[in-house]
C-alpha positions as CSV (number, residue, x, y, z in Angstrom):
1,P,63.9,19.2,-19.3
2,P,60.8,17.0,-18.8
3,T,60.7,15.0,-15.6
4,T,59.2,11.6,-15.1
5,P,58.1,10.3,-11.7
6,A,60.2,7.5,-10.3
7,S,57.3,6.0,-8.3
8,P,53.5,6.0,-8.8
9,A,51.6,8.8,-7.2
10,S,49.2,6.5,-5.4
11,P,50.2,3.3,-3.6
12,T,49.0,0.1,-5.2
13,P,46.1,-1.6,-3.3
14,T,46.9,-4.7,-1.4
15,P,44.4,-7.6,-1.5
16,S,42.3,-7.6,1.6
17,S,41.3,-10.7,3.5
18,Q,38.0,-9.2,4.6
19,T,34.9,-10.0,2.5
20,A,32.2,-7.5,2.0
21,T,28.9,-8.3,3.7
22,E,25.6,-7.5,2.2
23,S,23.4,-4.9,3.9
24,R,19.6,-4.7,3.5
25,L,17.3,-1.9,4.1
26,V,13.5,-1.5,3.7
27,V,12.2,2.1,3.6
28,L,8.5,2.6,4.4
29,G,6.5,5.9,4.8
30,N,5.5,5.3,8.4
31,S,4.5,2.6,10.8
32,D,0.7,3.1,10.3
33,F,0.6,0.3,7.7
34,A,1.5,-2.3,10.3
35,T,-1.0,-1.2,13.0
36,D,-3.8,-3.6,14.0
37,G,-6.6,-1.8,12.0
38,L,-4.6,-1.7,8.8
39,F,-2.6,-4.9,9.0
40,Q,-5.2,-7.1,7.2
41,Q,-6.2,-4.4,4.6
42,Q,-4.6,-4.1,1.2
43,L,-2.0,-6.8,1.9
44,N,-0.3,-4.6,4.4
45,G,0.4,-7.7,6.6
46,D,2.0,-9.5,3.6
47,V,4.2,-6.5,2.9
48,F,5.4,-6.3,6.5
49,L,6.0,-10.0,6.9
50,N,7.8,-10.4,3.6
51,S,10.0,-7.4,4.4
52,V,11.0,-8.9,7.7
53,T,11.7,-12.2,6.0
54,W,13.8,-10.5,3.4
55,L,15.7,-8.4,6.0
56,S,16.5,-11.6,7.9
57,Q,18.2,-12.9,4.7
58,Q,16.1,-16.0,4.6
59,D,16.1,-16.1,0.8
60,Q,15.4,-19.8,0.6
61,Q,11.8,-19.0,1.6
62,P,10.1,-17.3,-1.4
63,L,8.0,-14.2,-1.0
64,S,4.4,-15.0,-0.8
65,I,1.0,-13.5,-0.7
66,R,-1.2,-15.4,1.7
67,P,-4.7,-16.3,0.5
68,K,-7.5,-14.2,1.8
69,E,-9.9,-15.7,4.2
70,P,-13.5,-15.6,3.0
71,K,-15.6,-13.2,5.1
72,N,-19.3,-12.8,5.5
73,R,-20.0,-9.4,4.0
74,R,-23.8,-9.5,4.0
75,I,-25.8,-6.6,5.3
76,T,-28.5,-7.5,7.7
77,L,-31.5,-5.2,7.4
78,T,-34.8,-5.2,9.1
79,T,-38.0,-5.0,7.0
80,T,-38.4,-1.3,7.9
81,Q,-34.8,-0.6,7.0
82,G,-35.2,-2.4,3.7
83,N,-38.3,-0.5,2.8
84,L,-36.7,2.8,3.7
85,L,-33.7,1.9,1.5
86,I,-35.9,1.1,-1.5
87,L,-38.0,4.2,-1.1
88,S,-35.0,6.5,-0.7
89,S,-33.2,5.0,-3.7
90,L,-36.2,4.7,-6.1
91,L,-38.2,7.7,-5.1
92,L,-36.5,10.2,-2.8
93,L,-33.1,10.6,-4.6
94,P,-34.7,10.9,-8.1
95,L,-37.3,13.4,-6.8
96,I,-34.5,15.6,-5.3
97,G,-32.6,15.6,-8.6
98,F,-35.8,16.4,-10.5
99,A,-36.6,19.3,-8.0
100,I,-33.1,20.8,-8.5
101,A,-33.5,20.6,-12.3
102,V,-36.9,22.4,-12.0
103,I,-35.4,25.1,-9.8
104,I,-32.5,25.7,-12.2
105,W,-34.9,25.7,-15.2
106,W,-37.2,28.2,-13.4
107,K,-34.4,30.6,-12.6
108,R,-33.0,30.5,-16.2
109,R,-36.4,31.0,-17.8
Protein backbone atom coordinates (compact mmCIF):
# COMPACT_ATOMS: atom_id res chain seq x y z
CA PRO A 1 0.00 0.00 0.00
CA PRO A 2 1.30 3.52 -0.78
CA THR A 3 2.22 5.64 2.17
CA THR A 4 1.87 9.39 2.48
CA PRO A 5 3.88 11.46 4.89
CA ALA A 6 1.92 12.96 7.72
CA SER A 7 4.25 15.94 8.16
CA PRO A 8 6.51 17.79 5.75
CA ALA A 9 10.07 16.55 5.46
CA SER A 10 11.60 19.95 6.23
CA PRO A 11 10.41 22.43 8.81
CA THR A 12 8.80 25.60 7.54
CA PRO A 13 11.01 28.68 7.84
CA THR A 14 10.03 31.18 10.46
CA PRO A 15 10.28 34.89 9.69
CA SER A 16 13.47 36.37 11.07
CA SER A 17 13.66 39.74 12.76
CA GLN A 18 17.26 40.21 11.56
CA THR A 19 17.82 42.21 8.41
CA ALA A 20 20.63 41.40 6.04
CA THR A 21 23.40 43.97 5.83
CA GLU A 22 25.20 44.78 2.64
CA SER A 23 28.88 43.90 2.41
CA ARG A 24 31.26 45.53 -0.02
CA LEU A 25 34.61 44.36 -1.33
CA VAL A 26 37.14 45.89 -3.71
CA VAL A 27 39.67 43.52 -5.26
CA LEU A 28 42.89 44.99 -6.64
CA GLY A 29 45.99 43.29 -8.05
CA ASN A 30 48.44 44.67 -5.49
CA SER A 31 49.13 47.81 -3.54
CA ASP A 32 51.67 49.25 -5.99
CA PHE A 33 48.99 51.35 -7.70
CA ALA A 34 48.58 53.41 -4.52
CA THR A 35 52.26 54.11 -3.89
CA ASP A 36 53.60 57.64 -4.06
CA GLY A 37 55.24 57.28 -7.48
CA LEU A 38 52.17 55.83 -9.18
CA PHE A 39 49.43 57.61 -7.23
CA GLN A 40 49.12 60.53 -9.66
CA GLN A 41 49.62 58.48 -12.83
CA GLN A 42 46.80 57.03 -14.91
CA LEU A 43 44.10 58.09 -12.44
CA ASN A 44 45.37 55.63 -9.80
CA GLY A 45 44.64 58.18 -7.10
CA ASP A 46 41.04 58.51 -8.30
CA VAL A 47 40.58 54.72 -8.32
CA PHE A 48 41.89 54.44 -4.76
CA LEU A 49 39.92 57.38 -3.35
CA ASN A 50 36.69 56.36 -5.10
CA SER A 51 37.13 52.79 -3.83
CA VAL A 52 37.52 54.00 -0.26
CA THR A 53 34.46 56.27 -0.63
CA TRP A 54 32.40 53.40 -2.04
CA LEU A 55 33.57 51.00 0.68
CA SER A 56 32.59 53.48 3.38
CA GLN A 57 29.06 53.37 1.90
CA GLN A 58 28.88 57.11 1.35
CA ASP A 59 26.79 56.72 -1.79
CA GLN A 60 25.36 60.20 -1.57
CA GLN A 61 28.70 61.46 -2.90
CA PRO A 62 29.03 60.59 -6.58
CA LEU A 63 32.16 58.97 -7.92
CA SER A 64 34.34 61.54 -9.53
CA ILE A 65 37.45 61.96 -11.59
CA ARG A 66 39.35 64.98 -10.47
CA PRO A 67 40.63 67.40 -13.13
CA LYS A 68 44.29 67.12 -13.98
CA GLU A 69 46.52 69.94 -12.93
CA PRO A 70 48.37 71.52 -15.84
CA LYS A 71 52.08 70.77 -15.71
CA ASN A 72 55.01 72.35 -17.45
CA ARG A 73 56.28 69.61 -19.77
CA ARG A 74 58.84 71.63 -21.69
CA ILE A 75 62.30 70.28 -22.33
CA THR A 76 65.01 72.77 -21.59
CA LEU A 77 68.04 72.24 -23.85
CA THR A 78 71.22 74.17 -24.21
CA THR A 79 72.30 75.30 -27.68
CA THR A 80 74.82 72.46 -27.90
CA GLN A 81 72.21 69.87 -26.90
CA GLY A 82 69.73 71.28 -29.43
CA ASN A 83 72.29 71.14 -32.23
CA LEU A 84 73.26 67.58 -31.28
CA LEU A 85 69.59 66.56 -31.33
CA ILE A 86 69.09 68.08 -34.78
CA LEU A 87 72.24 66.47 -36.19
CA SER A 88 71.44 63.05 -34.77
CA SER A 89 67.83 63.02 -35.95
CA LEU A 90 68.41 64.53 -39.40
CA LEU A 91 71.82 63.09 -40.28
CA LEU A 92 73.07 60.34 -37.98
CA LEU A 93 69.99 58.10 -37.82
CA PRO A 94 69.27 58.22 -41.58
CA LEU A 95 72.96 57.52 -42.33
CA ILE A 96 72.90 54.48 -40.04
CA GLY A 97 69.81 53.15 -41.83
CA PHE A 98 71.37 53.80 -45.22
CA ALA A 99 74.61 52.07 -44.17
CA ILE A 100 72.70 48.98 -43.00
CA ALA A 101 70.79 48.90 -46.30
CA VAL A 102 74.07 49.10 -48.27
CA ILE A 103 75.60 46.27 -46.20
CA ILE A 104 72.56 44.04 -46.76
CA TRP A 105 72.56 44.87 -50.49
CA TRP A 106 76.31 44.13 -50.74
CA LYS A 107 75.93 40.71 -49.04
CA ARG A 108 72.98 39.68 -51.24
CA ARG A 109 74.69 40.80 -54.45
